[in-house]
C-alpha positions in Angstrom: 0.0 0.0 0.0 1.6 3.2 -1.1 -1.2 5.6 -1.8 -3.6 7.2 0.5 -6.5 5.8 -1.5 -5.2 2.2 -1.1 -4.8 2.8 2.7 -8.3 4.3 3.0 -9.7 1.3 1.1 -7.9 -1.2 3.3 -9.0 0.6 6.5 -12.6 0.9 5.3 -12.6 -2.9 4.6 -11.9 -3.6 8.3 -14.7 -4.4 10.7 -15.7 -1.5 12.9 -14.0 -2.8 16.1 -10.7 -3.2 14.2 -11.0 0.3 12.7 -11.6 1.8 16.2 -8.6 -0.1 17.6 -6.4 1.2 14.7 -7.5 4.8 15.3 -6.8 4.5 19.0 -3.2 3.5 18.2 -2.5 6.4 15.9 -0.4 9.1 17.3 -2.2 12.4 17.9 -0.5 15.3 16.2 -1.6 18.8 17.1 -2.9 21.0 14.2 -0.4 23.6 13.0 -3.0 25.7 11.3 -1.4 25.3 7.8 -1.4 22.7 5.2 1.6 20.5 4.8 3.5 20.9 1.5 5.0 18.3 -0.7 8.4 19.7 0.1 7.9 19.1 3.8 6.8 15.6 3.1 9.9 15.0 0.9 12.2 16.5 3.6 10.7 14.3 6.3 11.1 11.2 4.1 14.7 12.1 3.3 15.5 12.5 7.0 14.5 8.9 7.9 
């Protein structure tokens, strides 16, 4: 799974209890008030 659409499809295919468990395990990230740019994504990927 490499695209957001593929991930969304896979999550939507899960039964509700498994979806809820998945969402409980996701880290909470505070909103910054601005949209993320492709450059920010690329920089984050490069730093890993």
